[in-house]
Structures are given as structure tokens and as C-alpha cells.
VOTOR-309497 format. One record per residue (C-alpha): residue number from 1; residue in one letter; x, z negated, y negated. Coordinates in steps of 0.2 Angstrom, whole numbers. Layout:
<nodes>
<node NUM, 'a', <X, Z, Y>>
...
</nodes>
This chain:
<nodes>
<node 1, 'm', <-256, 875, 124>>
<node 2, 'q', <-258, 893, 123>>
<node 3, 'i', <-240, 892, 114>>
<node 4, 'l', <-232, 882, 129>>
<node 5, 'e', <-240, 893, 143>>
<node 6, 'i', <-231, 908, 135>>
<node 7, 'f', <-215, 899, 134>>
<node 8, 'k', <-217, 892, 151>>
<node 9, 'y', <-220, 910, 158>>
<node 10, 'y', <-206, 919, 149>>
<node 11, 'f', <-194, 906, 152>>
<node 12, 'y', <-197, 908, 171>>
<node 13, 'l', <-195, 927, 169>>
<node 14, 'g', <-182, 925, 160>>
<node 15, 'l', <-173, 915, 174>>
<node 16, 't', <-178, 924, 188>>
<node 17, 'c', <-180, 943, 185>>
<node 18, 'f', <-165, 953, 188>>
<node 19, 'g', <-164, 973, 186>>
<node 20, 'g', <-165, 976, 168>>
<node 21, 'p', <-179, 981, 154>>
<node 22, 'i', <-189, 991, 169>>
<node 23, 'a', <-190, 977, 181>>
<node 24, 'i', <-196, 965, 167>>
<node 25, 'i', <-208, 976, 161>>
<node 26, 'a', <-214, 979, 179>>
<node 27, 'n', <-214, 959, 181>>
<node 28, 'm', <-224, 956, 165>>
<node 29, 'r', <-237, 968, 170>>
<node 30, 'n', <-239, 963, 188>>
<node 31, 'd', <-242, 943, 180>>
<node 32, 'l', <-251, 946, 164>>
<node 33, 'v', <-261, 960, 168>>
<node 34, 'd', <-266, 959, 187>>
<node 35, 'd', <-263, 942, 191>>
<node 36, 'k', <-266, 932, 174>>
<node 37, 'k', <-276, 944, 166>>
<node 38, 'w', <-270, 940, 148>>
<node 39, 'v', <-272, 960, 144>>
<node 40, 's', <-280, 973, 151>>
<node 41, 'a', <-271, 986, 158>>
<node 42, 'h', <-274, 999, 142>>
<node 43, 'd', <-268, 987, 130>>
<node 44, 'f', <-252, 984, 140>>
<node 45, 'e', <-249, 1003, 141>>
<node 46, 'n', <-251, 1002, 120>>
<node 47, 'y', <-238, 987, 120>>
<node 48, 'f', <-227, 998, 130>>
<node 49, 'g', <-230, 1012, 120>>
<node 50, 'y', <-226, 1003, 104>>
<node 51, 's', <-211, 997, 109>>
<node 52, 'q', <-203, 1014, 107>>
<node 53, 'i', <-205, 1012, 88>>
<node 54, 'a', <-195, 997, 82>>
<node 55, 'p', <-176, 995, 85>>
<node 56, 'g', <-169, 984, 98>>
<node 57, 'p', <-172, 980, 116>>
<node 58, 'i', <-187, 986, 124>>
<node 59, 'a', <-193, 973, 136>>
<node 60, 'f', <-190, 961, 124>>
<node 61, 'q', <-202, 971, 111>>
<node 62, 'v', <-215, 972, 125>>
<node 63, 'c', <-214, 951, 127>>
<node 64, 'l', <-216, 949, 108>>
<node 65, 'y', <-230, 961, 106>>
<node 66, 'm', <-239, 953, 122>>
<node 67, 's', <-236, 936, 114>>
<node 68, 'y', <-241, 938, 97>>
<node 69, 'f', <-257, 947, 102>>
<node 70, 'r', <-262, 932, 112>>
<node 71, 'a', <-256, 917, 101>>
<node 72, 'g', <-250, 925, 83>>
<node 73, 'i', <-233, 924, 78>>
<node 74, 'm', <-228, 906, 85>>
<node 75, 'g', <-234, 913, 101>>
<node 76, 'a', <-220, 928, 98>>
<node 77, 'v', <-208, 914, 94>>
<node 78, 'a', <-211, 905, 110>>
<node 79, 'g', <-212, 921, 121>>
<node 80, 'g', <-196, 928, 113>>
<node 81, 'f', <-187, 912, 114>>
<node 82, 'g', <-192, 909, 131>>
<node 83, 'l', <-186, 926, 138>>
<node 84, 'v', <-168, 924, 130>>
<node 85, 'l', <-164, 906, 134>>
<node 86, 'p', <-160, 906, 150>>
<node 87, 's', <-149, 921, 150>>
<node 88, 'f', <-142, 912, 136>>
<node 89, 'l', <-136, 901, 146>>
<node 90, 'i', <-129, 908, 162>>
<node 91, 'v', <-120, 920, 150>>
<node 92, 'l', <-111, 905, 140>>
<node 93, 'f', <-108, 894, 156>>
<node 94, 'f', <-98, 912, 162>>
<node 95, 's', <-91, 914, 144>>
<node 96, 'i', <-83, 895, 146>>
<node 97, 'f', <-76, 899, 164>>
<node 98, 'y', <-70, 916, 159>>
<node 99, 'q', <-60, 912, 144>>
<node 100, 'n', <-52, 897, 155>>
<node 101, 'f', <-49, 908, 171>>
<node 102, 'k', <-50, 927, 167>>
<node 103, 'd', <-32, 929, 171>>
<node 104, 't', <-31, 921, 188>>
<node 105, 'y', <-29, 931, 205>>
<node 106, 'y', <-46, 929, 211>>
<node 107, 'v', <-55, 932, 195>>
<node 108, 't', <-44, 946, 190>>
<node 109, 's', <-48, 954, 208>>
<node 110, 'i', <-67, 952, 208>>
<node 111, 'l', <-67, 959, 192>>
<node 112, 'y', <-56, 975, 198>>
<node 113, 'g', <-71, 979, 210>>
<node 114, 'v', <-84, 975, 197>>
<node 115, 's', <-78, 986, 182>>
<node 116, 'p', <-81, 1003, 190>>
<node 117, 'v', <-99, 996, 196>>
<node 118, 'v', <-103, 993, 178>>
<node 119, 'i', <-98, 1010, 172>>
<node 120, 's', <-110, 1019, 186>>
<node 121, 'i', <-123, 1007, 179>>
<node 122, 'i', <-122, 1013, 161>>
<node 123, 'l', <-120, 1031, 168>>
<node 124, 'y', <-137, 1029, 178>>
<node 125, 's', <-147, 1021, 165>>
<node 126, 'g', <-142, 1036, 154>>
<node 127, 'l', <-149, 1047, 167>>
<node 128, 'q', <-164, 1039, 169>>
<node 129, 'l', <-169, 1038, 153>>
<node 130, 'a', <-164, 1057, 151>>
<node 131, 's', <-177, 1061, 164>>
<node 132, 'r', <-191, 1054, 153>>
<node 133, 'v', <-186, 1060, 136>>
<node 134, 'f', <-182, 1077, 137>>
<node 135, 'n', <-196, 1088, 144>>
<node 136, 'k', <-187, 1104, 144>>
<node 137, 'd', <-186, 1104, 126>>
<node 138, 'y', <-171, 1113, 119>>
<node 139, 'f', <-170, 1106, 103>>
<node 140, 'l', <-168, 1089, 110>>
<node 141, 'y', <-154, 1095, 122>>
<node 142, 'l', <-145, 1101, 106>>
<node 143, 'l', <-146, 1084, 99>>
<node 144, 'f', <-141, 1076, 115>>
<node 145, 'a', <-125, 1087, 115>>
<node 146, 'l', <-122, 1085, 96>>
<node 147, 's', <-122, 1064, 99>>
<node 148, 'i', <-108, 1066, 113>>
<node 149, 'v', <-97, 1077, 102>>
<node 150, 'l', <-100, 1067, 86>>
<node 151, 't', <-96, 1048, 94>>
<node 152, 'i', <-82, 1054, 108>>
<node 153, 'f', <-73, 1068, 99>>
<node 154, 'l', <-78, 1064, 82>>
<node 155, 'k', <-79, 1045, 82>>
<node 156, 'f', <-95, 1044, 70>>
<node 157, 'p', <-105, 1027, 70>>
<node 158, 'i', <-119, 1027, 84>>
<node 159, 'm', <-129, 1021, 75>>
<node 160, 'f', <-130, 1034, 60>>
<node 161, 'v', <-129, 1049, 74>>
<node 162, 'i', <-145, 1040, 81>>
<node 163, 'l', <-154, 1039, 65>>
<node 164, 'g', <-147, 1056, 58>>
<node 165, 's', <-154, 1063, 75>>
<node 166, 'g', <-170, 1055, 72>>
<node 167, 'l', <-170, 1063, 54>>
<node 168, 'l', <-166, 1080, 60>>
<node 169, 's', <-179, 1080, 73>>
<node 170, 'l', <-194, 1075, 61>>
<node 171, 'i', <-188, 1090, 50>>
<node 172, 'f', <-189, 1101, 65>>
<node 173, 'y', <-205, 1097, 73>>
<node 174, 'i', <-212, 1096, 55>>
<node 175, 'i', <-207, 1114, 53>>
<node 176, 'k', <-213, 1119, 70>>
<node 177, 'e', <-230, 1113, 68>>
<node 178, 'k', <-230, 1122, 53>>
<node 179, 'k', <-235, 1104, 44>>
<node 180, 'n', <-219, 1106, 32>>
<node 181, 'd', <-220, 1105, 14>>
<node 182, 'e', <-205, 1102, 1>>
<node 183, 't', <-212, 1085, -4>>
<node 184, 't', <-212, 1078, 14>>
<node 185, 't', <-194, 1086, 19>>
<node 186, 'r', <-188, 1079, 2>>
<node 187, 's', <-195, 1060, 5>>
<node 188, 'g', <-189, 1061, 22>>
<node 189, 'f', <-171, 1064, 16>>
<node 190, 'l', <-174, 1052, 2>>
<node 191, 'l', <-181, 1037, 12>>
<node 192, 'f', <-166, 1041, 25>>
<node 193, 'a', <-152, 1042, 12>>
<node 194, 'v', <-158, 1025, 1>>
<node 195, 's', <-159, 1015, 18>>
<node 196, 'a', <-143, 1019, 24>>
<node 197, 'k', <-136, 1016, 6>>
<node 198, 'a', <-147, 999, 4>>
<node 199, 'i', <-139, 993, 22>>
<node 200, 's', <-121, 999, 17>>
<node 201, 'e', <-121, 989, 0>>
<node 202, 'f', <-130, 975, 7>>
<node 203, 'l', <-115, 972, 20>>
<node 204, 'i', <-102, 975, 8>>
<node 205, 't', <-109, 964, -5>>
<node 206, 'a', <-112, 948, 7>>
<node 207, 'r', <-95, 951, 13>>
<node 208, 's', <-87, 951, -4>>
<node 209, 'f', <-96, 933, -10>>
<node 210, 'i', <-92, 926, 10>>
<node 211, 'd', <-76, 924, 20>>
<node 212, 's', <-83, 917, 33>>
<node 213, 'k', <-81, 924, 51>>
<node 214, 'l', <-98, 917, 58>>
<node 215, 'v', <-105, 927, 43>>
<node 216, 'e', <-96, 942, 47>>
<node 217, 'l', <-102, 942, 64>>
<node 218, 's', <-120, 939, 59>>
<node 219, 'l', <-121, 953, 48>>
<node 220, 'l', <-112, 964, 59>>
<node 221, 'f', <-125, 960, 74>>
<node 222, 'm', <-140, 959, 63>>
<node 223, 'k', <-135, 979, 56>>
<node 224, 'v', <-134, 984, 76>>
<node 225, 'g', <-149, 976, 80>>
<node 226, 'a', <-158, 983, 67>>
<node 227, 'l', <-151, 1002, 66>>
<node 228, 't', <-150, 1005, 85>>
<node 229, 'y', <-165, 1012, 95>>
<node 230, 'g', <-167, 1015, 114>>
<node 231, 's', <-162, 1005, 129>>
<node 232, 'g', <-150, 991, 129>>
<node 233, 'f', <-139, 1001, 135>>
<node 234, 'v', <-136, 1010, 118>>
<node 235, 'i', <-135, 993, 108>>
<node 236, 'v', <-122, 989, 122>>
<node 237, 'g', <-113, 1005, 116>>
<node 238, 'v', <-115, 1001, 97>>
<node 239, 'l', <-107, 984, 100>>
<node 240, 'n', <-94, 993, 110>>
<node 241, 'q', <-90, 1004, 96>>
<node 242, 'e', <-91, 992, 82>>
<node 243, 'v', <-85, 975, 90>>
<node 244, 'v', <-68, 984, 101>>
<node 245, 'n', <-64, 1000, 91>>
<node 246, 'n', <-68, 995, 73>>
<node 247, 'y', <-65, 977, 70>>
<node 248, 'g', <-54, 973, 87>>
<node 249, 'y', <-62, 956, 90>>
<node 250, 'i', <-59, 958, 109>>
<node 251, 't', <-53, 972, 119>>
<node 252, 's', <-62, 986, 130>>
<node 253, 'k', <-57, 976, 146>>
<node 254, 'e', <-64, 961, 141>>
<node 255, 'f', <-80, 969, 134>>
<node 256, 'l', <-82, 976, 151>>
<node 257, 'd', <-82, 960, 157>>
<node 258, 'g', <-93, 952, 146>>
<node 259, 'l', <-106, 968, 152>>
<node 260, 'a', <-104, 963, 171>>
<node 261, 'f', <-108, 944, 167>>
<node 262, 'g', <-123, 953, 158>>
<node 263, 'q', <-129, 963, 172>>
<node 264, 'i', <-128, 948, 185>>
<node 265, 't', <-139, 937, 175>>
<node 266, 'p', <-158, 940, 173>>
<node 267, 'g', <-165, 945, 155>>
<node 268, 'p', <-162, 958, 142>>
<node 269, 'v', <-144, 968, 145>>
<node 270, 'v', <-140, 964, 125>>
<node 271, 'i', <-137, 945, 131>>
<node 272, 't', <-118, 952, 131>>
<node 273, 's', <-119, 945, 113>>
<node 274, 't', <-118, 928, 118>>
<node 275, 'f', <-101, 933, 129>>
<node 276, 'i', <-93, 942, 113>>
<node 277, 'g', <-98, 928, 101>>
<node 278, 'y', <-92, 914, 113>>
<node 279, 'l', <-74, 924, 114>>
<node 280, 't', <-73, 926, 95>>
<node 281, 'q', <-80, 910, 88>>
<node 282, 'g', <-84, 899, 102>>
<node 283, 'l', <-101, 890, 104>>
<node 284, 'p', <-105, 893, 85>>
<node 285, 'g', <-102, 912, 88>>
<node 286, 'a', <-111, 912, 103>>
<node 287, 'i', <-128, 906, 95>>
<node 288, 'v', <-125, 917, 80>>
<node 289, 'c', <-123, 932, 89>>
<node 290, 't', <-137, 930, 100>>
<node 291, 'v', <-149, 925, 86>>
<node 292, 's', <-144, 939, 75>>
<node 293, 'i', <-143, 953, 89>>
<node 294, 'f', <-163, 951, 91>>
<node 295, 'l', <-167, 942, 74>>
<node 296, 'p', <-170, 963, 67>>
<node 297, 't', <-181, 965, 82>>
<node 298, 'f', <-193, 951, 80>>
<node 299, 'l', <-195, 952, 61>>
<node 300, 'a', <-200, 973, 65>>
<node 301, 'v', <-212, 969, 76>>
<node 302, 'm', <-219, 955, 69>>
<node 303, 'i', <-222, 967, 53>>
<node 304, 'l', <-226, 981, 64>>
<node 305, 'a', <-240, 973, 75>>
<node 306, 'r', <-253, 972, 59>>
<node 307, 'f', <-256, 991, 58>>
<node 308, 'i', <-245, 996, 75>>
<node 309, 'g', <-262, 1007, 80>>
<node 310, 'k', <-260, 1020, 67>>
<node 311, 'i', <-240, 1020, 66>>
<node 312, 's', <-238, 1023, 85>>
<node 313, 'k', <-250, 1039, 84>>
<node 314, 'n', <-240, 1046, 67>>
<node 315, 'f', <-235, 1063, 70>>
<node 316, 'y', <-219, 1059, 57>>
<node 317, 'v', <-215, 1043, 69>>
<node 318, 'r', <-216, 1053, 84>>
<node 319, 'g', <-206, 1066, 78>>
<node 320, 'f', <-192, 1054, 71>>
<node 321, 'i', <-193, 1043, 88>>
<node 322, 'k', <-190, 1060, 100>>
<node 323, 'g', <-173, 1064, 91>>
<node 324, 'a', <-167, 1047, 90>>
<node 325, 'n', <-170, 1044, 108>>
<node 326, 'a', <-160, 1061, 112>>
<node 327, 'a', <-146, 1055, 104>>
<node 328, 'a', <-148, 1037, 110>>
<node 329, 'i', <-145, 1046, 128>>
<node 330, 'g', <-130, 1054, 123>>
<node 331, 'a', <-123, 1036, 115>>
<node 332, 'i', <-126, 1030, 132>>
<node 333, 'l', <-117, 1042, 140>>
<node 334, 's', <-102, 1044, 128>>
<node 335, 't', <-101, 1022, 131>>
<node 336, 'a', <-98, 1026, 149>>
<node 337, 'y', <-85, 1039, 146>>
<node 338, 'l', <-76, 1027, 133>>
<node 339, 'l', <-77, 1012, 144>>
<node 340, 's', <-71, 1020, 160>>
<node 341, 'g', <-53, 1021, 154>>
<node 342, 'a', <-53, 1001, 154>>
<node 343, 'a', <-62, 1001, 173>>
<node 344, 'v', <-57, 1018, 182>>
<node 345, 'n', <-37, 1020, 183>>
<node 346, 'd', <-35, 1024, 200>>
<node 347, 'y', <-41, 1031, 216>>
<node 348, 'i', <-50, 1015, 222>>
<node 349, 't', <-61, 1012, 207>>
<node 350, 'a', <-67, 1030, 204>>
<node 351, 'a', <-72, 1030, 223>>
<node 352, 'l', <-81, 1015, 219>>
<node 353, 'a', <-88, 1021, 202>>
<node 354, 'l', <-95, 1037, 213>>
<node 355, 'i', <-100, 1028, 227>>
<node 356, 's', <-111, 1015, 215>>
<node 357, 'l', <-117, 1029, 207>>
<node 358, 'f', <-123, 1037, 222>>
<node 359, 'c', <-132, 1021, 228>>
<node 360, 'l', <-141, 1020, 213>>
<node 361, 'y', <-148, 1037, 212>>
<node 362, 'k', <-151, 1039, 230>>
<node 363, 'f', <-156, 1020, 238>>
<node 364, 'k', <-161, 1014, 221>>
<node 365, 'l', <-151, 999, 226>>
<node 366, 'k', <-153, 984, 212>>
<node 367, 's', <-139, 985, 200>>
<node 368, 'l', <-135, 965, 204>>
<node 369, 'y', <-132, 968, 224>>
<node 370, 'l', <-119, 982, 217>>
<node 371, 'i', <-110, 971, 208>>
<node 372, 'i', <-108, 957, 220>>
<node 373, 'i', <-102, 971, 232>>
<node 374, 'g', <-90, 978, 220>>
<node 375, 'g', <-83, 958, 217>>
<node 376, 'i', <-82, 957, 236>>
<node 377, 'l', <-73, 974, 239>>
<node 378, 'g', <-61, 969, 224>>
<node 379, 'l', <-57, 955, 234>>
<node 380, 'i', <-54, 963, 249>>
<node 381, 'l', <-43, 977, 242>>
<node 382, 'm', <-33, 966, 230>>
<node 383, 'h', <-28, 955, 243>>
</nodes>
């Protein structure tokens, strides 16, 4: 009964909760701490803290921790599946509609107004995250600036910029706290190098043996899910770099349109994976990409949950996470800049982007409402 109860709750949450990860987490706290009393407020805050450690979407991780500590692994399966399923079905519907009608006058007009709004939402999410991460730590500002230079101008892979930033941060804080010793530093470098090499070799070997497009998509989305820390918009930035720039599966405009569909649906931001998969390989692609982007997070949380209390307080883990988060903010802002070329191409769209950013900052207007307003304005302006 507990497993069914968990599935029903998260399915309802995934169907009705708009506003991104912060809104999802806030609803979980209200429902499961204050109303249902599944956990104490202290435990919930711990679960939220744990979600900074593993890669993948934060709200999805909190859901997994809550479900796991209530009903074990099957509870986590039920919770994660319930949270993602509604948005998967909605985005799948939008994907089918988009593929058949994307070039029609009305759809083009709506997306003309929506695209600059999406840019402002990405930018605002990065600024929000920055306000919680930096805390006047100038080394983190340096990593942030470095990540922007590396991703925009030197075209470095975002995943490895974030991981490299985490490693630099770890070494810096070890030295700063005078906890440095030669063995620890050498071990950090060795662990990073071995991990990166192992992942690269696995992907190259898998591709050489299996020439299936679905397998290629699965490996790509699992790699993104396994190596990306920060909010869902960080993962979106990595996906843009991979599926648009590196592989050319879809165009920047299509990616931006898919991101807009992800924003007007409830549930995690990275559900854009469903859209990318459908445009690339139809329904099988949508299923494979969606499962693959969430699977590494699920596996990581199931492993970490057994001894998460000790890990979350570990000095070295916290040092790594600080740097990874700083680079993640740079990645989000870089993504907004790189995608703006497909969305902001005249004075009207530039004005829409700036006004949307102002409304988000000043009035805390929900992204769903802004996207609807942007779509209506697009219809009016293109008429």
C-alpha cells in the first residue's frame, strides 16, 4: 500500500505542479512534512541537502530520497516514475503536434513570442542560483568566470568544465584549510583522471560494437545524466551543446522550442529529453532518452542513500560541490547566451526578453504565465 500511495502522490504532483524544481520541492515540503507527516522537517532539510551531492535534477533527487526512506528501492521506483510520467506524456503530445505543425503560421507566430521568454527564464534561473552559491567567495567568482570563457569562447564540453571546476575547488579548499597533503591531492587528480578515462573508453567501445541510433542516444543521455551537477538548466545546457552542436540531431531553434514545451508542462525541466528523443527517433527515442537521462541519478541516489549522512558532511565532498556549482552557474548563463541567437533576432524579441526578465525579478511572475503571454504577443505581433 505504501508503494501505491507514493506513486499516486508523485503522479499528482507531477501532473499539477508548475514552476520548476523550487516549486516542486516547496510542494513536497508542504504536503509530506506539514500535511501527511511522512517525515520530519529536519529529515526533509537533510534530503534537500543530500540532493546537492549526486548528479541530476535536484527535485527528482529529493523525490527519490523521500520515497526510498519511506518504502525502500521499490518506493523510490514508484516515486520517480510517478513524478516523471505526467510530464513525459504531455511533452510527448506536444512533440507529435510540433513535428506535424511546426511550420504553420500560428505555431510559428506563437513560438516567435515564446522563444525570447525562455531565454529570460534560463538567465533568471542562473542568477537565482548565483545568489545562493557565491557568498562573497572570490575563488568561486573566478571559477564562474573561467567556466563562461571555456564554454562560450573555447567551446569546452560543459560536463568536464563542471567536473574540472569541482576538482580545482577541492584542491583550493584543502590548501586553504591546511588539510592538504601530497597523497590526498595526488589521489584527487588520479580519481578524476581515471573516472573521465573510464567513461570515455566505455562510450567509445560501446559505439564501436553497436551501431544503433537508439543505443547512441541512450549512451549520450546517460553520460549527460551521470556527469552533470547543478539544476535542471545545467543539464539543458549540456544537452544543447551535445545534441545541437556536437551531434546535430536537432537545430538550435528546435531545441529552444522543445525547452519552451518543457517549461509549460509540470514536472522536471529536463523532460525536454522526451522532445529531443521523439524528433530524433520517434516514440522509441522519446522513451530511451527520458529513461537514460534520469537513470544515472536514480542509481547514484540508491547507492548514496545507504551512507549519505557521512558523505554529506565530508569536507572534501563539500569542497568539490562548491566549485561544481560555481561552474554550473556559468554554464547556465552561457547556454542563455548561445541560444539567444536563435530567439532574439530583432528589437521586438530583445524587448520581450528584457521585459520577461524584469517581470521574473521584480514580480516573481511564474514562467508558465510569461510563456503564455509571450505566445499571445507573438500571435498579435506577427498578424
